PAROSE-476306 format. One record per residue: residue in one letter; chain; x, y, z of N, C-alpha, C in turn. Coordinates in nm, 4 decimals, m for minus. Layout:
% residues N
R;rest;kette;n_east;n_north;n_up;ca_east;ca_north;ca_up;c_east;c_north;c_up
R;A;A;X;Y;Z;X;Y;Z;X;Y;Z .
...
This chain:
% residues 173
R;rest;kette;n_east;n_north;n_up;ca_east;ca_north;ca_up;c_east;c_north;c_up
R;X;A;0.2139;m1.6181;3.4029;0.1336;m1.6806;3.2989;0.0210;m1.5863;3.2548 .
R;X;A;m0.0347;m1.5115;3.3482;m0.1403;m1.4157;3.3131;m0.0893;m1.3090;3.2163 .
R;X;A;0.0386;m1.2712;3.2330;0.0975;m1.1720;3.1423;0.1036;m1.2254;2.9999 .
R;X;A;0.1366;m1.3526;2.9873;0.1447;m1.4150;2.8547;0.0060;m1.4199;2.7915 .
R;X;A;m0.0929;m1.4614;2.8689;m0.2303;m1.4681;2.8179;m0.2785;m1.3281;2.7810 .
R;X;A;m0.2483;m1.2290;2.8648;m0.2886;m1.0917;2.8355;m0.2248;m1.0440;2.7053 .
R;X;A;m0.0944;m1.0653;2.6894;m0.0260;m1.0222;2.5675;m0.0839;m1.0934;2.4456 .
R;X;A;m0.1104;m1.2221;2.4596;m0.1659;m1.2998;2.3489;m0.3032;m1.2462;2.3075 .
R;X;A;m0.3878;m1.2171;2.4071;m0.5201;m1.1595;2.3784;m0.5069;m1.0249;2.3077 .
R;X;A;m0.4140;m0.9418;2.3555;m0.3916;m0.8110;2.2936;m0.3454;m0.8252;2.1491 .
R;X;A;m0.2563;m0.9195;2.1251;m0.2081;m0.9433;1.9891;m0.3203;m0.9942;1.8983 .
R;X;A;m0.4030;m1.0838;1.9502;m0.5173;m1.1339;1.8719;m0.6140;m1.0198;1.8382 .
R;X;A;m0.6373;m0.9328;1.9360;m0.7272;m0.8188;1.9129;m0.6674;m0.7245;1.8085 .
R;X;A;m0.5378;m0.7001;1.8163;m0.4721;m0.6129;1.7181;m0.4781;m0.6764;1.5791 .
R;X;A;m0.4551;m0.8056;1.5716;m0.4618;m0.8779;1.4438;m0.6020;m0.8671;1.3846 .
R;X;A;m0.7022;m0.8890;1.4667;m0.8407;m0.8805;1.4205;m0.8736;m0.7399;1.3713 .
R;X;A;m0.8320;m0.6393;1.4463;m0.8590;m0.5012;1.4065;m0.7925;m0.4680;1.2727 .
R;X;A;m0.6679;m0.5110;1.2580;m0.5970;m0.4862;1.1320;m0.6672;m0.5573;1.0166 .
R;X;A;m0.7040;m0.6819;1.0367;m0.7715;m0.7574;0.9300;m0.9058;m0.6949;0.8930 .
R;X;A;m0.9795;m0.6470;0.9933;m1.1063;m0.5800;0.9641;m1.0831;m0.4510;0.8862 .
R;X;A;m0.9830;m0.3737;0.9248;m0.9522;m0.2499;0.8531;m0.9052;m0.2787;0.7112 .
R;X;A;m0.8215;m0.3794;0.6951;m0.7739;m0.4145;0.5610;m0.8883;m0.4568;0.4691 .
R;X;A;m0.9908;m0.5160;0.5275;m1.1026;m0.5634;0.4444;m1.1837;m0.4488;0.3836 .
R;X;A;m1.1739;m0.3293;0.4408;m1.2518;m0.2159;0.3884;m1.1660;m0.1083;0.3214 .
R;X;A;m1.0363;m0.1128;0.3433;m0.9497;m0.0131;0.2812;m0.9224;m0.0498;0.1352 .
R;X;A;m0.9086;0.0511;0.0499;m0.8816;0.0218;m0.0916;m0.7420;m0.0380;m0.1096 .
R;X;A;m0.7296;m0.1177;m0.2157;m0.6011;m0.1758;m0.2537;m0.5512;m0.1043;m0.3775 .
R;X;A;m0.4213;m0.1149;m0.4025;m0.3667;m0.0642;m0.5267;m0.2816;0.0586;m0.5089 .
R;X;A;m0.2781;0.1379;m0.6161;m0.1969;0.2596;m0.6179;m0.2633;0.3615;m0.7096 .
R;X;A;m0.2234;0.4850;m0.6924;m0.2784;0.5930;m0.7741;m0.1832;0.6176;m0.8908 .
R;X;A;m0.2404;0.6215;m1.0090;m0.1588;0.6499;m1.1276;m0.2161;0.7707;m1.2017 .
R;X;A;m0.1282;0.8354;m1.2774;m0.1690;0.9518;m1.3569;m0.1664;0.9114;m1.5038 .
R;X;A;m0.2698;0.9535;m1.5746;m0.2740;0.9307;m1.7190;m0.3085;1.0640;m1.7855 .
R;X;A;m0.2422;1.0899;m1.8963;m0.2715;1.2104;m1.9725;m0.3522;1.1693;m2.0949 .
R;X;A;m0.4733;1.2251;m2.1020;m0.5625;1.1952;m2.2144;m0.6065;1.3289;m2.2725 .
R;X;A;m0.5776;1.3469;m2.4001;m0.6151;1.4717;m2.4668;m0.5558;1.5943;m2.4011 .
R;X;A;m0.4341;1.5808;m2.3497;m0.3671;1.6935;m2.2866;m0.4097;1.7197;m2.1430 .
R;X;A;m0.5110;1.6461;m2.0945;m0.5553;1.6632;m1.9553;m0.5064;1.5451;m1.8718 .
R;X;A;m0.4747;1.5742;m1.7462;m0.4258;1.4705;m1.6569;m0.5407;1.4160;m1.5716 .
R;X;A;m0.5481;1.2828;m1.5655;m0.6509;1.2133;m1.4881;m0.5828;1.1185;m1.3897 .
R;X;A;m0.6460;1.1010;m1.2736;m0.5928;1.0104;m1.1717;m0.6817;0.8876;m1.1616 .
R;X;A;m0.6162;0.7734;m1.1426;m0.6866;0.6458;m1.1358;m0.6340;0.5633;m1.0189 .
R;X;A;m0.7242;0.4896;m0.9584;m0.6856;0.3888;m0.8602;m0.6682;0.2607;m0.9394 .
R;X;A;m0.5475;0.2070;m0.9370;m0.5209;0.0857;m1.0127;m0.4997;m0.0306;m0.9168 .
R;X;A;m0.5646;m0.1410;m0.9480;m0.5515;m0.2628;m0.8689;m0.5276;m0.3803;m0.9615 .
R;X;A;m0.4564;m0.4767;m0.9104;m0.4298;m0.5981;m0.9870;m0.5378;m0.7004;m0.9545 .
R;X;A;m0.5938;m0.7575;m1.0595;m0.6937;m0.8637;m1.0459;m0.6442;m0.9794;m1.1319 .
R;X;A;m0.5715;m1.0703;m1.0692;m0.5102;m1.1790;m1.1450;m0.3999;m1.1245;m1.2334 .
R;X;A;m0.4126;m1.1484;m1.3626;m0.3124;m1.1008;m1.4585;m0.3433;m0.9623;m1.5127 .
R;X;A;m0.4590;m0.9095;m1.4788;m0.4981;m0.7799;m1.5355;m0.4911;m0.6694;m1.4305 .
R;X;A;m0.4706;m0.5485;m1.4793;m0.4719;m0.4311;m1.3928;m0.6000;m0.3546;m1.4245 .
R;X;A;m0.6785;m0.3297;m1.3206;m0.8035;m0.2565;m1.3379;m0.7842;m0.1134;m1.2909 .
R;X;A;m0.8437;m0.0207;m1.3625;m0.8328;0.1212;m1.3288;m0.9702;0.1776;m1.2976 .
R;X;A;m0.9743;0.2606;m1.1942;m1.0982;0.3289;m1.1576;m1.0661;0.4776;m1.1455 .
R;X;A;m1.1398;0.5573;m1.2169;m1.1188;0.7020;m1.2151;m1.1431;0.7560;m1.0750 .
R;X;A;m1.0561;0.8482;m1.0337;m1.0693;0.9132;m0.9030;m1.0998;1.0606;m0.9271 .
R;X;A;m1.2078;1.1078;m0.8675;m1.2416;1.2504;m0.8757;m1.1373;1.3297;m0.7961 .
R;X;A;m1.1134;1.4511;m0.8378;m1.0109;1.5357;m0.7742;m1.0327;1.5477;m0.6234 .
R;X;A;m1.1591;1.5610;m0.5819;m1.1864;1.5779;m0.4388;m1.1701;1.4482;m0.3586 .
R;X;A;m1.1532;1.3355;m0.4254;m1.1367;1.2061;m0.3572;m0.9905;1.1644;m0.3444 .
R;X;A;m0.9026;1.2279;m0.4195;m0.7630;1.1837;m0.4285;m0.6944;1.1817;m0.2921 .
R;X;A;m0.7068;1.2899;m0.2176;m0.6375;1.2986;m0.0887;m0.6834;1.1888;0.0073 .
R;X;A;m0.8135;1.1660;0.0146;m0.8670;1.0630;0.1048;m0.8218;0.9234;0.0617 .
R;X;A;m0.8259;0.8958;m0.0661;m0.7836;0.7636;m0.1152;m0.6341;0.7442;m0.0908 .
R;X;A;m0.5548;0.8471;m0.1118;m0.4107;0.8381;m0.0850;m0.3855;0.8087;0.0633 .
R;X;A;m0.4624;0.8729;0.1502;m0.4496;0.8495;0.2941;m0.4870;0.7052;0.3291 .
R;X;A;m0.5941;0.6552;0.2680;m0.6373;0.5177;0.2932;m0.5351;0.4162;0.2419 .
R;X;A;m0.4751;0.4433;0.1255;m0.3723;0.3536;0.0719;m0.2492;0.3512;0.1628 .
R;X;A;m0.2137;0.4665;0.2166;m0.1012;0.4753;0.3095;m0.1313;0.3979;0.4378 .
R;X;A;m0.2534;0.4126;0.4865;m0.2952;0.3404;0.6066;m0.2913;0.1895;0.5818 .
R;X;A;m0.3367;0.1472;0.4648;m0.3313;0.0050;0.4281;m0.1876;m0.0454;0.4330 .
R;X;A;m0.0964;0.0329;0.3785;0.0449;m0.0058;0.3765;0.0982;m0.0209;0.5190 .
R;X;A;0.0609;0.0714;0.6070;0.1029;0.0626;0.7471;0.0493;m0.0648;0.8121 .
R;X;A;m0.0793;m0.0920;0.7931;m0.1385;m0.2131;0.8500;m0.0715;m0.3383;0.7948 .
R;X;A;m0.0474;m0.3395;0.6654;0.0153;m0.4565;0.6039;0.1568;m0.4791;0.6564 .
R;X;A;0.2246;m0.3736;0.6969;0.3590;m0.3892;0.7529;0.3537;m0.4352;0.8990 .
R;X;A;0.2467;m0.4026;0.9699;0.2337;m0.4421;1.1108;0.1931;m0.5885;1.1263 .
R;X;A;0.1131;m0.6378;1.0349;0.0556;m0.7720;1.0488;0.1608;m0.8823;1.0605 .
R;X;A;0.2646;m0.8860;0.9770;0.3641;m0.9931;0.9923;0.4310;m0.9945;1.1297 .
R;X;A;0.4567;m0.8770;1.1855;0.5181;m0.8700;1.3178;0.4273;m0.9331;1.4236 .
R;X;A;0.2988;m0.9056;1.4140;0.2022;m0.9624;1.5087;0.1963;m1.1134;1.4931 .
R;X;A;0.1906;m1.1607;1.3699;0.1842;m1.3052;1.3444;0.3082;m1.3772;1.3965 .
R;X;A;0.4245;m1.3153;1.3797;0.5487;m1.3742;1.4302;0.5463;m1.3821;1.5823 .
R;X;A;0.5004;m1.2742;1.6473;0.4960;m1.2738;1.7947;0.3954;m1.3770;1.8460 .
R;X;A;0.2803;m1.3889;1.7814;0.1828;m1.4914;1.8205;0.2453;m1.6311;1.8095 .
R;X;A;0.3132;m1.6573;1.6994;0.3775;m1.7873;1.6787;0.4862;m1.8119;1.7828 .
R;X;A;0.5638;m1.7082;1.8171;0.6682;m1.7221;1.9192;0.6077;m1.7594;2.0544 .
R;X;A;0.4987;m1.6943;2.0897;0.4336;m1.7245;2.2179;0.3804;m1.8677;2.2171 .
R;X;A;0.3198;m1.9095;2.1059;0.2678;m2.0467;2.0952;0.3806;m2.1485;2.1061 .
R;X;A;0.4926;m2.1212;2.0416;0.6073;m2.2126;2.0478;0.6598;m2.2241;2.1901 .
R;X;A;0.6732;m2.1115;2.2576;0.7204;m2.1126;2.3967;0.6227;m2.1888;2.4856 .
R;X;A;0.4945;m2.1659;2.4664;0.3936;m2.2352;2.5483;0.3979;m2.3853;2.5235 .
R;X;A;0.4195;m2.4237;2.3985;0.4262;m2.5668;2.3659;0.5436;m2.6332;2.4382 .
R;X;A;0.6541;m2.5630;2.4502;0.7718;m2.6176;2.5169;0.7591;m2.6150;2.6687 .
R;X;A;0.6928;m2.5127;2.7216;0.6918;m2.4913;2.8659;0.5684;m2.5433;2.9385 .
R;X;A;0.4517;m2.5323;2.8757;0.3284;m2.5603;2.9498;0.2155;m2.5957;2.8529 .
R;X;A;0.1855;m2.7237;2.8424;0.0823;m2.7696;2.7486;m0.0553;m2.7114;2.7815 .
R;X;A;m0.0826;m2.6916;2.9097;m0.2120;m2.6336;2.9483;m0.2226;m2.4893;2.8995 .
R;X;A;m0.1132;m2.4167;2.9073;m0.1114;m2.2795;2.8575;m0.1311;m2.2792;2.7064 .
R;X;A;m0.0656;m2.3704;2.6371;m0.0826;m2.3795;2.4916;m0.2288;m2.4075;2.4569 .
R;X;A;m0.2923;m2.4956;2.5332;m0.4342;m2.5270;2.5113;m0.5196;m2.4014;2.5274 .
R;X;A;m0.4922;m2.3227;2.6291;m0.5663;m2.1980;2.6536;m0.5445;m2.1001;2.5377 .
R;X;A;m0.4206;m2.0859;2.4920;m0.3909;m1.9960;2.3817;m0.4627;m2.0388;2.2541 .
R;X;A;m0.4661;m2.1685;2.2307;m0.5344;m2.2175;2.1100;m0.6845;m2.1913;2.1179 .
R;X;A;m0.7419;m2.2032;2.2374;m0.8840;m2.1721;2.2522;m0.9096;m2.0238;2.2299 .
R;X;A;m0.8203;m1.9405;2.2808;m0.8334;m1.7964;2.2565;m0.8268;m1.7666;2.1067 .
R;X;A;m0.7355;m1.8327;2.0379;m0.7193;m1.8104;1.8944;m0.8427;m1.8576;1.8176 .
R;X;A;m0.8950;m1.9730;1.8551;m1.0134;m2.0267;1.7876;m1.1362;m1.9385;1.8040 .
R;X;A;m1.1464;m1.8734;1.9183;m1.2670;m1.7957;1.9481;m1.2500;m1.6458;1.9279 .
R;X;A;m1.1284;m1.6017;1.8917;m1.1068;m1.4574;1.8778;m1.1946;m1.4004;1.7674 .
R;X;A;m1.2488;m1.2861;1.7954;m1.3327;m1.2189;1.6971;m1.4801;m1.2555;1.7038 .
R;X;A;m1.5132;m1.3634;1.7676;m1.6530;m1.4071;1.7700;m1.7421;m1.3097;1.8471 .
R;X;A;m1.6886;m1.2442;1.9479;m1.7695;m1.1526;2.0273;m1.7923;m1.0190;1.9583 .
R;X;A;m1.7108;m0.9881;1.8587;m1.7221;m0.8574;1.7933;m1.8110;m0.8591;1.6694 .
R;X;A;m1.8638;m0.9749;1.6326;m1.9510;m0.9787;1.5150;m2.0914;m0.9315;1.5520 .
R;X;A;m2.1674;m0.8911;1.4520;m2.3020;m0.8383;1.4751;m2.3979;m0.9486;1.5209 .
R;X;A;m2.5103;m0.9076;1.5779;m2.6124;m1.0033;1.6218;m2.6633;m1.0847;1.5029 .
R;X;A;m2.6764;m1.0222;1.3867;m2.7204;m1.0956;1.2674;m2.6198;m1.2029;1.2286 .
R;X;A;m2.4911;m1.1681;1.2337;m2.3868;m1.2660;1.2009;m2.3838;m1.3776;1.3053 .
R;X;A;m2.4041;m1.3423;1.4310;m2.4097;m1.4448;1.5359;m2.5263;m1.5398;1.5084 .
R;X;A;m2.6399;m1.4841;1.4702;m2.7580;m1.5668;1.4403;m2.7293;m1.6610;1.3240 .
R;X;A;m2.6613;m1.6125;1.2213;m2.6254;m1.6977;1.1070;m2.5357;m1.8123;1.1508 .
R;X;A;m2.4401;m1.7835;1.2356;m2.3485;m1.8875;1.2823;m2.4208;m1.9900;1.3695 .
R;X;A;m2.5116;m1.9436;1.4533;m2.5899;m2.0352;1.5360;m2.6768;m2.1229;1.4473 .
R;X;A;m2.7408;m2.0645;1.3482;m2.8254;m2.1390;1.2554;m2.7443;m2.2454;1.1808 .
R;X;A;m2.6257;m2.2076;1.1354;m2.5385;m2.3029;1.0659;m2.4980;m2.4155;1.1598 .
R;X;A;m2.4638;m2.3801;1.2827;m2.4260;m2.4799;1.3825;m2.5410;m2.5779;1.4071 .
R;X;A;m2.6624;m2.5251;1.4194;m2.7795;m2.6118;1.4378;m2.7959;m2.7082;1.3204 .
R;X;A;m2.7772;m2.6560;1.1989;m2.7900;m2.7400;1.0797;m2.6845;m2.8503;1.0797 .
R;X;A;m2.5613;m2.8158;1.1144;m2.4534;m2.9148;1.1128;m2.4757;m3.0226;1.2180 .
R;X;A;m2.5185;m2.9839;1.3380;m2.5406;m3.0852;1.4408;m2.6591;m3.1738;1.4065 .
R;X;A;m2.7602;m3.1176;1.3398;m2.8740;m3.2019;1.3016;m2.8339;m3.3013;1.1921 .
R;X;A;m2.7450;m3.2601;1.1030;m2.6946;m3.3519;1.0003;m2.6207;m3.4679;1.0665 .
R;X;A;m2.5463;m3.4375;1.1709;m2.4712;m3.5398;1.2433;m2.5615;m3.6227;1.3347 .
R;X;A;m2.6852;m3.5808;1.3510;m2.7762;m3.6540;1.4380;m2.7549;m3.6242;1.5854 .
R;X;A;m2.6919;m3.5128;1.6142;m2.6658;m3.4728;1.7521;m2.7591;m3.3581;1.7860 .
R;X;A;m2.8545;m3.3826;1.8750;m2.9438;m3.2720;1.9106;m2.8708;m3.1673;1.9945 .
R;X;A;m2.9054;m3.0416;1.9718;m2.8479;m2.9329;2.0508;m2.9207;m2.9298;2.1845 .
R;X;A;m2.8440;m2.9340;2.2921;m2.9057;m2.9353;2.4241;m2.9665;m2.7992;2.4555 .
R;X;A;m3.0635;m2.7992;2.5447;m3.1254;m2.6745;2.5874;m3.0221;m2.5816;2.6520 .
R;X;A;m2.9260;m2.6402;2.7227;m2.8214;m2.5599;2.7885;m2.7372;m2.4867;2.6837 .
R;X;A;m2.6975;m2.5578;2.5787;m2.6168;m2.4955;2.4738;m2.6988;m2.3885;2.4015 .
R;X;A;m2.8267;m2.4163;2.3755;m2.9135;m2.3156;2.3129;m2.9198;m2.1896;2.3984 .
R;X;A;m2.9341;m2.2086;2.5288;m2.9409;m2.0948;2.6211;m2.8085;m2.0176;2.6213 .
R;X;A;m2.6962;m2.0914;2.6266;m2.5646;m2.0270;2.6251;m2.5449;m1.9480;2.4965 .
R;X;A;m2.5821;m2.0047;2.3828;m2.5658;m1.9353;2.2550;m2.6560;m1.8119;2.2468 .
R;X;A;m2.7760;m1.8221;2.3019;m2.8649;m1.7053;2.3048;m2.8039;m1.5946;2.3909 .
R;X;A;m2.7449;m1.6327;2.5029;m2.6785;m1.5341;2.5891;m2.5581;m1.4711;2.5195 .
R;X;A;m2.4843;m1.5515;2.4425;m2.3711;m1.4980;2.3652;m2.4226;m1.4014;2.2590 .
R;X;A;m2.5267;m1.4418;2.1882;m2.5820;m1.3567;2.0827;m2.6263;m1.2219;2.1389 .
R;X;A;m2.6812;m1.2223;2.2585;m2.7291;m1.0987;2.3216;m2.6189;m1.0217;2.3942 .
R;X;A;m2.4955;m1.0741;2.3895;m2.3828;m1.0040;2.4510;m2.3708;m1.0233;2.6001 .
R;X;A;m2.4407;m1.1224;2.6560;m2.4371;m1.1439;2.8008;m2.3166;m1.2259;2.8459 .
R;X;A;m2.2643;m1.3120;2.7571;m2.1465;m1.3925;2.7885;m2.0565;m1.3976;2.6653 .
R;X;A;m1.9327;m1.4364;2.6860;m1.8377;m1.4438;2.5745;m1.8519;m1.5770;2.5023 .
R;X;A;m1.8086;m1.5765;2.3770;m1.8097;m1.7009;2.3013;m1.7126;m1.8013;2.3633 .
R;X;A;m1.6002;m1.7520;2.4149;m1.5042;m1.8410;2.4797;m1.5687;m1.9174;2.5940 .
R;X;A;m1.6522;m1.8503;2.6732;m1.7170;m1.9203;2.7850;m1.8129;m2.0274;2.7337 .
R;X;A;m1.8842;m2.0001;2.6248;m1.9726;m2.1017;2.5656;m1.8886;m2.2193;2.5170 .
R;X;A;m1.7797;m2.1885;2.4502;m1.6898;m2.2903;2.3954;m1.6341;m2.3783;2.5065 .
R;X;A;m1.5824;m2.3136;2.6122;m1.5237;m2.3889;2.7232;m1.6284;m2.4743;2.7954 .
R;X;A;m1.7467;m2.4177;2.8209;m1.8518;m2.4938;2.8890;m1.8933;m2.6157;2.8074 .
R;X;A;m1.9043;m2.5984;2.6779;m1.9433;m2.7089;2.5912;m1.8357;m2.8165;2.5898 .
R;X;A;m1.7103;m2.7765;2.5810;m1.6018;m2.8746;2.5842;m1.6013;m2.9514;2.7161 .
R;X;A;m1.6202;m2.8805;2.8273;m1.6229;m2.9449;2.9591;m1.7359;m3.0483;2.9680 .
R;X;A;m1.8530;m3.0134;2.9123;m1.9670;m3.1066;2.9173;m1.9341;m3.2385;2.8488 .
R;X;A;m1.8444;m3.2315;2.7499;m1.8071;m3.3537;2.6774;m1.6748;m3.4118;2.7268 .
R;X;A;m1.6280;m3.3663;2.8431;m1.5132;m3.4276;2.9081;m1.3766;m3.3770;2.8647 .
R;X;A;m1.3712;m3.2654;2.7926;m1.2425;m3.2093;2.7522;m1.1895;m3.1157;2.8599 .
R;X;A;m1.0587;m3.1143;2.8765;m0.9945;m3.0271;2.9747;m0.9780;m2.8897;2.9130 .
R;X;A;m1.0178;m2.7863;2.9864;m1.0075;m2.6503;2.9337;m0.9291;m2.5576;3.0258 .
R;X;A;m0.9040;m2.5974;3.1476;m0.8393;m2.5080;3.2430;m0.6899;m2.4999;3.2204 .
R;X;A;m0.6345;m2.3834;3.2547;m0.4902;m2.3640;3.2489;m0.4333;m2.3958;3.3855 .
């Protein structure tokens, strides 16, 4: 069972890394246009029904081409990862409900530890606002756990599991 959890965590980490890389890599393709007898290169991207063009300086072409190729590689890897994650979830659902519960918690919390302290603070602030709207005060224990998560002392999964346990939910595999 530990092997399954390990593989699932690795797949989630790979998925997160690919998604983060895709968010910063350029989209589109490089096209050549001849204007006044001179050839110009453009990065073209589709935005809805329109195609937008951005001029590429000669010294940028090689780097942009490399980034577009890398994007294509990542985009081809992502479906394979998603299929494997789904296969593991399906097997866990059939074989061991506790394992499926653990996998779902891993999926829900994946990526939370890799965000910046500022982003963690924003999420904590939003969480505080939502619980106050619901009329549920945030306990001192949860505040302490979230502060420890924000400072990198504990994982978000541990905060999540501890909070669920306090409210009587089963979290163990």
